[in-house]
N, C-alpha and C positions, 0 to 999 in steps of 0.2 A: 183823098189819096190814102191809098192803104199803107200803113206804117211800116217801115224796115221790120224784116224778119228778127232782127236782134230785139226790136222792141216788145214783138210779140213773145218771144222766147222769156225775156225779163219779166212779162206781166205773168205769163204762166208760173214762172219761179216763186214769185212774189205771191202769188195766191195760194201755190203748196206752203209757202212759207206760213202765211196765216192760218192755215188748217192745223199744221203743226203747233203753232201757237196756241190755238183754240185747244188742243188736246192738253197742252202743258198747263193753261189757264183751269180746264177741268180738274186737272190733279189738285192742283192748289184750292181750287173751291171746295173740294171733298175734304182737303186737309182741314179745311177751317170750319166746316159744317158737320161732317159725317164721319171722318175717320177714327177707327178706334187708337187709343194713345199707343198700342203697342204695335202700331203698325209704322212708326216714324222710320225705323231703318229702309225698309223697302221702299219706301215712299219718297225718301231721298235720293234713293237710288235712281229710282224714275225720274225724278225731277231733275236730276243732274244728265242724265243719259238723254232727255228730250231737249234740254237747254244747250248740252253739245250739237245735237243735231242741228236745232235751230240755226245757231251760231255757224255751223259749218256750210249750212245752206247759203245763209245771208253773205259769208264771206268768200266762198268756194269758187274753185278755178271757172265752172260755167256761169256763175253769176258775173264774176269779175269780167270774162271774153265778151258776154253779151253787153255788159256796161260800157268797157272800153270803145265799144265800135259805134256808141251813143254819145259819151261825153269823156272829156278829159281826167283821167283820175288825179291828177296832181292840181289843175285849175278849176275844175268845176266846167269848163268852157263847152258849149254845146258843140258836137260835130256832126250829128244827125241834119239831114234835111227834111223838111216837108211834114214835120212833126206838128200837131196841133196846140196850141198853148196849154191845154190840160195834160197833154202828153208829155210837154216840155218840164211841167211843175213836176209830173211823175218821176222822170229823170232827173232832174235836180235832187229831189228828195232823196231817190235810189242812192243817187252818189255820196249825198251827205252821210248817209246811214252806213254805206259801205267803208267810205273813210275813217270814219270814225271806229266802228266794230272790227274793222281789220286789223287795228291797232292791239286786239286783246288777243292773246293767244288762246287756242281753244282748250288747252289744259287748264289754263287760269279760268276761264268761264265754266268750266265742269267742277273744279275744285270750290269756285265761289258759289254756285247754285248748290252744292251739297252742304256746305259749311252754314249755308243761310237756312236752308230746309231743315235740318237738324235743331240750329238756333232757336227758330220760331218756336218749337216745343219747348225748349228750355226756359225760353223767354215765359212763356205760358206756366211753366210751373213755379219759375222763380216769381212771377207776381202774386200767383194764388197762394204761395207760400211766405211772401212779402221776405224774400230774401236773396237781395241783388250778389251776392256770393255766388250763389249758384249759376248765374248769367255770365258774371263777370269774365270769365275765361274766354267764354263764346265770343263775348264783345270783343276783347282783345284782339281775338283772331280775325275778325271782322274788320276792325279799323287797319289791321295789318294790310289787309287785304283792299281796303279802299285806298290806303294811300299808294299801293301797287299799281291801282286802276287810275289813280289820278297821273302817276307818271307814265303808263301807259299811253294814256289819252293825251298829256301832254298841255301845258299851260302857259303863260306869259307871267302873270301876274301872282297867282293865289292858288295852289292845289284844288281848294274847293272850287273855283273856277271850273275845273274840268267836270266836277262832280254833278253840280248845279245843271250844266249844261245839258244832261240826260234828260232832265224834267222841265227846263225851261231855257231854251237853246239860246234866246235872246238876253240872258242876264249874266252878269257877273258880280263878284263880292262888291265891287266898288258901284255897281248899280244899285244892288241890294241895299247896301250901308245906307246911302242918300236918299231911298224910299223909306227905309225903317225909321230913320231918324227923323225924317217927316212925320210919321205915324206917331212916333213917342212926343215929339213936340206938341202935338194938338191932342193926344189920348190920354198922357199921363194928366195934365191940367183938367181935363174934362172927368177924369175918372175921381180925380183929388175933390172937384167941385161938386160933382153928385154926392159922394160920401160925406162932405162937410155940411152941405148945403140942402141937398136934395131930402125930399120927405121919406119917409119910411113905406116901404112894401110889404104888406103881410101876404105871403104867398104860401102859408103852413097847407091849404087847402090841396096844393099841388103835391104836396107829399104824402097824403093818404095812400092807405095801399089799395091799389087795384090788380085784382088776380089776371092771370095771364089770358084766360078765355075772354076777358072783357077787352084786354088790350088788343088781341088778335081781330077783335070784332071792329075796334075803332080803326085799327089798321087797314082793314078791310074797306071802310067806309071811305077813309081817304084818299085810297088808291083809286076806288071807283070815282071820284072828284075829279081826279087829275086827267088831263088829256094823254093819256097813254094807251096803246094798244095792249089790251089784256092778252091776247094771243101771242104777243112776243116777249113777254116778261112772267117773271116767278118772284116771290118774295120767299127766304129762309130766315131761320135765325141763326145768329154767329154771337161769339162774345165780344168782337169789334166790329160794328155794321161797315158794309164795304159793298161795292158795285161790281160786275163782272159782266163784260160783254163780250161775245163771241162772234157776232153777226148784228146788224142793224134788225133783224127779226129773231135774236137770242140774246137777250139781256135780262141779267138776273141780279136782284138785289137781296140785300140781309139786313134786318134790324135786330134790337135786343129788347128783352123785356125786364123792366127795373121795376120790381114790386110797388116800391115807394115814390117811384117817378116816371108817372104814365107818360108826361108831355116828353120825355126823351123820347120815346118810341115814335111819338109823332112828328118831331123834328127829324130823327135820324130817316124815317120814311120819305119825307119831302127832300131831305138832303140826297140820299141816294137815287130818287126817281129822277132828281135834276141830271145826276149822273147818267142815267138809263137814257133821258129824252136825248142827251146830246148825242148818244151812240146810236138810238135808233133814227134820229134826224141825219146821219151822216149818209152820203150817197150809195144806194144800192146798186147803180149800175157799174161803180168803180171799186167795189168790194175786192179786197186783194191788193189795192194799191195806197199810196200815200193821199189819194184823194179821198179816200173813204176810211182814213185814220183821224183820230182826235190830234189836235197840233199841239197840244203841250199839256203837263197836269196841271199848269194855271188855268188855262182856258177852260178845261174840264172842271176844276173847283169852282170858277166865276159862274157856271150852270148849275151846280148843287148849291151854292150860296145863294144864287140869284132865287130859289124856290124855295129854300130854306128860311132865308131871313127877309129878302126883299118883297116878296110875296107871302111866305108863309108867316112872317111876324108882325104883317101888316094890320091893321084895322080893317079894311075892308075884306080881307080874307075871312077874317073871324067872325064878321057881320052875317057871313054867309054859312061857314061850318059851326059855329059855336051853338046854335040851336040843336043841331044832331049830336054834337057832343055832351049837350046836358041831358038830351033823353037817353043816350046811350048810359051815363053816369048820374042820375038823377040825386042818389043820395051824396054824392059828392059836389055837383055842380049847380044844383037847382036853386040855391040860394044865393049863388055867386053871380052878381051883374057881370054883363060884359066889360064894363068900363075896369072892374077890377081883375078881371082875369086877363085883360090886355095888358095893363100895369103889369101883373103877375109874371107873365111870360117873358116881358121884358124888362124884367128887375137887374138891376146892375149891380155886383156884388163880385167881388174879387174870390174865385175859387180855385181849387186845386188842380181840378179836370179840365184839359183843354177841350174835349169834347162836350163838355156841359157847360162851357164857358159863354158868357152874354157877348152882344156885338161889340161893346167897347171895349172890353179885355181880351178878347177872343187873339187878336195880332200880336198882342203883347206875350201872349204864351207861345206863340210862333218865333217871335223875336227871341224869348231865352232859349228856345230849341237852336235857332240858328247860330248864335254866339256860342253856345257849348259844343256844337257840331264843328264849327271853325275850329276851336281851340283842341278838340279832339284829333283833328286831322292832321293839325301842324306838330301835335306832340305837346301842346304847350299845357294840354290838362291830359292827366293819366286815367286809365279807366278806374283804376282803384280809388279815385279821389270825385268820380262824378257825383255820387248822392250827395256830396257836401257841397261842390260846386251847384250843382241844381236847386238846393235848399238856399243857398245864399243868393242865386238868380232870382228865384221867386220871391224872395223877401225884398230884395232892391227895386224889383220891378212892380211887382203886385201888390208887396205890403203884407205877404201871407207867407207862411211855411210849412211843407208837408210833414206829419208827423209819422210816415212810414213811406219806403221805397214803391211801394205798389201804387200809393199817390203820387209818389215823385217820380222819380227817373225810370221806374219800370211801368209807365201807364201805357206808353205807345209801343204798337208793335214794330214801327218803321227801321229802327237801328237793327233789329234781330234780323230783318229781312235786307240789311245791308244798304238801306235806302237813305245815303247821307247826300243832301241837297234837294231832298224832297219836301222838307219841312216851309221853306219859303214859299213852295208853291199855294200853300193855305192862305197865307197872307194877300199874295199877289192875285189868287183869284177873288178875294173879297173885293179887294180895289178896282179889278177889272170890272165885277158885276155892276159896282156902283158908278163905275165910269160909263158903262154902256148903257145903264138904266136912265142915265140923262137925256141920250138919246130917245130912248123907247119911251118915256115920258113925254116928249115934245111931239114924236107920233102919235101917240095916243093919250090925249091930255083928258080924256074921261076913262083911264085904265080904271080907276078905284070904282067908279060906278057899274062897270061891266065885270070885274072882279066879284065885287059884294053880291053880285046879282049870280055867281057861280059859273060865269063864263072865262075858262083859262084856255081855250084853243086859240085865240088869236095871241096870247103871250107865247106860245109855244110856235106860233107861225112866223110871229116875228124874230125869235131866237133862232129858227132854222133858216130863215132869208139871211141873217146878217152875220150867223158864226155856225152853224150847223153843216149847212151844205157844201163849206167852202173846204172841209176836211184840212189838209196841211197846206193849202195855198198860201195863207198868210200867217206870220207869226202874231204873239200877243199886241206887240207895238204896233205893228201894221194894223190889225184889225181895231185897236182902240181908236188909231188914227183915222181909220176908213170910215166907221160907224160914226164917230161922234166929231170929226174935223179936229180934236185937239189932242195933242201928245199925251200918252200915258202917264199918270202920275197918281200921287195919293189923295189929292184935293178934293174929288168928288166923294170919295168915302168917308173922310172926316168930315166934309160940310152935312154930309146926310146924316151921320151919327150926331153932329152937334143940334142938327135942326129935331131929331126926332126924339133926342133923350131931352132936350132943353124943354121940348113941350110937355112930356111924359112927366118929369121931375120938376116944371115949373122953375127953370132956372132963370 
């Protein structure tokens, strides 16, 4: 049966909004990859204007009028008859978005966008100059705006709840603290045991200089190995690797070249390719609607960490790819046997940089940021005191302390973007990936043999069937329970780490 006109109109509006968002995303992409430094001011104004237009479309009278004919804006109860199940889900998610975004004044959205667009460039300068004082006034402005945003959205227990909902709708501070306490309870003793009892891993060969041309060659070999449609994606360079999706047929990733750490390029590509494959796996026929949108950043991160760690740091993967890597870098790797290479890329050692962290310490980096964010949002921690607080948290959690702000509180771009509430999704993504992998391994008990032979298509197909194709139909907790039959928790992740690193370090 033909859907009501209000539904058809709403879908057309939603598709138009997606097209505007695509243009906005391209401006951000250009800002990170190609834009000349002097273009900061006009680009900030362009981003602010487009952000305002998108917000107006999402909360405007036309969108509201159509939505009111289909659902109650106060209760979310469906009004329209004869909608299919997928159409009902679209209306449900459109209603959620409208109720939330309608709480933000348009002027606030424009101001927030302009301040953060400027702040990202200031952050970049501050990081390069290792000078937090340059960025501090902008961070102070952003936190003031973040507190306003939390008040606009509203919350019951903690202002941070209103912020994390943007990135992971089913999470709260209470839930996060319980999950993260569970992680610390298992990971801190594991890290201590590895450091005290584990044998040393000599990974010096990973830090020899590899020029940019060779690293590009490795990247091209790696991308060709992965089950990605080359016609629908491209790879560029940026200071901070990221992924951008404009459409299932238009997905871009970036990596970075570190001359003395070529393996970082490899794992950056695997990570961002995981994001890209998720976006390319979303349904094409419902593009422009919530059914062709990623459900949350935690689920998104589960896909990137799946390919970067569960596949990319596994022995079967390197039994397949290592011979080609040796051939590309004979002077560096010819004399390095696979078992030494495998132990080296899985070396556990507390480090200062989150994106370079090993699997055991990675989530501890995230927890440090989560705890600092909460204190900044509530005012318990002042911006001026952030570098000292950061260093103290790192010392307490990981046993190491930054020697500079660039490798400390200035290392991540997220706060300059106003992305408070984002960091927890990195840990949640790791946990969900391991949680889902238990079901994948049961379905494909021979997965190691197939991956070792270079067969990766079946991995992507399993993810597409169980995660990608559903868009926003199910939230993180629902996906976890639906796929595995068990409620979401940290247990699968900590069990995976204990088993893998217990074997590597002969604990």
